[in-house]
C-alpha positions as CSV (number, residue, x, y, z in Angstrom):
1,M,4.6,-14.4,-0.6
2,T,0.9,-14.5,-1.4
3,Q,-0.1,-14.5,-5.1
4,D,-2.2,-11.5,-5.9
5,I,-5.3,-12.2,-8.0
6,F,-6.6,-9.2,-9.8
7,E,-10.4,-8.7,-9.3
8,G,-11.5,-5.5,-11.0
9,T,-15.2,-4.7,-11.4
10,E,-17.0,-3.4,-14.5
11,E,-17.5,-0.1,-12.7
12,Q,-13.8,0.3,-12.1
13,A,-13.0,-0.7,-15.8
14,A,-15.5,1.9,-17.0
15,A,-14.0,4.6,-14.7
16,L,-10.5,3.8,-15.9
17,K,-11.6,3.9,-19.6
18,S,-13.3,7.3,-19.0
19,C,-10.1,8.6,-17.4
20,I,-8.0,7.5,-20.2
21,E,-10.4,9.0,-22.8
22,S,-10.3,12.3,-21.0
23,H,-6.5,12.5,-21.1
24,R,-5.8,10.8,-24.4
25,G,-3.6,13.0,-26.6
26,E,-2.5,15.3,-23.7
27,E,1.1,16.0,-23.1
28,G,2.1,14.2,-19.9
29,A,-1.2,12.2,-19.7
30,L,0.5,9.2,-18.1
31,M,0.9,10.7,-14.6
32,P,-2.7,11.8,-14.0
33,V,-4.0,8.6,-15.5
34,L,-1.8,6.5,-13.1
35,H,-3.0,8.6,-10.2
36,E,-6.6,8.1,-11.1
37,A,-6.1,4.4,-11.8
38,Q,-4.6,4.0,-8.3
39,N,-7.5,5.9,-6.8
40,I,-9.9,3.6,-8.7
41,Y,-8.2,0.2,-7.9
42,G,-6.1,1.1,-4.8
43,Y,-3.0,-0.1,-6.6
44,L,-1.6,-0.6,-10.2
45,P,-1.7,-4.3,-11.1
46,A,-0.2,-5.5,-14.4
47,E,-3.7,-5.8,-16.0
48,V,-4.4,-2.1,-15.3
49,Q,-1.0,-1.0,-16.5
50,T,-1.6,-2.9,-19.7
51,V,-5.0,-1.1,-20.2
52,I,-3.3,2.3,-19.6
53,A,-0.5,1.5,-22.0
54,E,-2.9,0.4,-24.8
55,G,-5.3,3.3,-24.1
56,L,-2.7,6.0,-24.2
57,G,-0.6,4.4,-26.9
58,V,2.5,4.3,-24.8
59,P,4.8,1.3,-24.3
60,L,4.0,-0.9,-21.3
61,A,7.6,-0.5,-20.2
62,E,7.1,3.2,-19.9
63,V,4.0,2.8,-17.7
64,Y,5.8,0.2,-15.5
65,G,8.9,2.5,-15.3
66,V,6.8,5.5,-14.1
67,A,4.7,3.3,-11.7
68,T,7.9,1.8,-10.1
69,F,9.9,5.0,-10.0
70,Y,7.5,7.1,-7.8
71,S,7.0,5.8,-4.3
72,H,3.4,7.0,-4.3
73,F,2.4,4.2,-6.7
74,S,2.0,0.6,-5.5
75,L,2.0,-2.5,-7.7
76,K,0.6,-4.6,-4.8
77,P,-2.8,-4.3,-3.2
78,K,-3.1,-2.4,0.1
79,G,-5.3,-3.4,2.9
80,K,-8.2,-1.5,4.2
81,H,-6.1,-0.8,7.3
82,K,-2.4,0.1,6.7
83,V,-0.1,-1.0,9.5
84,S,3.3,0.7,9.5
85,V,6.1,0.0,11.9
86,C,8.8,2.5,12.4
87,L,12.3,1.1,12.0
88,G,14.1,4.4,12.5
89,T,17.0,4.4,14.9
90,A,15.2,5.4,18.1
91,C,12.4,2.9,17.5
92,Y,14.8,0.1,16.4
93,V,17.0,0.5,19.4
94,K,13.8,0.2,21.6
95,G,12.8,-3.0,19.8
96,S,10.6,-2.1,16.8
97,D,12.0,-5.1,14.9
98,K,10.2,-7.3,17.5
99,I,7.0,-5.2,17.0
100,L,7.2,-5.9,13.3
101,E,7.7,-9.6,13.9
102,A,4.6,-9.6,16.2
103,V,2.5,-7.9,13.6
104,E,3.6,-10.3,10.9
105,K,2.9,-13.3,13.2
106,E,-0.5,-11.9,14.2
107,L,-1.6,-11.2,10.6
108,G,0.1,-14.1,9.0
109,V,1.8,-12.1,6.2
110,S,5.2,-10.5,5.8
111,C,6.1,-6.9,5.6
112,G,5.2,-5.5,2.2
113,E,2.2,-7.9,1.9
114,C,-1.5,-7.7,2.2
115,T,-3.7,-10.2,4.1
116,P,-5.7,-12.4,1.7
117,D,-8.9,-10.7,2.8
118,R,-7.3,-7.3,2.1
119,K,-8.2,-6.1,5.5
120,F,-4.5,-5.3,6.5
121,S,-1.3,-4.5,4.8
122,I,2.0,-4.2,6.6
123,E,4.9,-1.9,5.8
124,S,7.9,-0.5,7.6
125,C,9.0,3.1,7.6
126,R,11.8,5.3,8.8
127,C,11.2,7.8,11.5
128,V,7.8,9.2,11.9
129,G,8.9,12.0,14.3
130,A,7.6,10.3,17.4
131,C,10.9,9.2,18.8
132,G,9.8,9.9,22.4
133,L,7.2,7.3,22.0
134,A,9.5,4.6,20.6
135,P,8.8,2.0,19.5
136,V,6.0,3.2,17.3
137,M,3.4,1.6,15.1
138,I,0.8,3.4,13.0
139,V,-2.5,1.9,12.0
140,D,-4.1,4.1,9.4
141,E,-3.6,7.5,11.0
142,E,-3.5,6.4,14.6
143,V,-0.1,6.3,16.3
144,Y,0.6,3.7,19.0
145,G,3.7,4.2,21.1
146,K,5.8,2.6,23.8
147,L,4.7,-0.8,22.5
148,T,5.8,-4.3,23.4
149,P,5.2,-7.3,21.2
150,K,2.5,-8.3,23.7
151,D,0.6,-5.1,22.9
152,V,0.2,-5.9,19.2
153,P,-2.8,-8.3,19.3
154,D,-4.8,-5.8,21.3
155,V,-4.0,-2.9,18.9
156,L,-4.9,-5.0,15.8
157,D,-8.1,-6.3,17.5
158,K,-9.5,-2.8,17.4
159,Y,-9.5,-3.0,13.6
160,M,-10.6,-6.6,13.1
161,G,-14.3,-5.9,13.1
162,D,-14.4,-3.3,10.3
């Protein structure tokens, strides 16, 4: 697993501070602040959670608990391009586990991780409703179906230059 190094900017810190200030004292302020913080940073690293906890005057454990309870929030950075491989039954039977292995090999990181340059992140999912195209991989919003492991490098190459 790669070690994530937090690299926030002064602009991001100012935006988070402004968000916290605008919600301070509101009932239920934690959720909107977490949403905005994730929009600002792309994820919720420990450093950001600490700023939120201190800024809202809530325990860090509460911030962490909410951030880990809801699947919308991520504690790990996401890549510019999100690669998702369906491991639902139809896709799995057609070899999506091999597609996932090919993606991991091609990008050099495991499922759930982000490439060091933050260009790609890999995740698995369950049934995207494209069972007739099994096995399926999605890059950002683009669906690629009837894949073989040999197809993976060509699909990913389309996104390498951005």
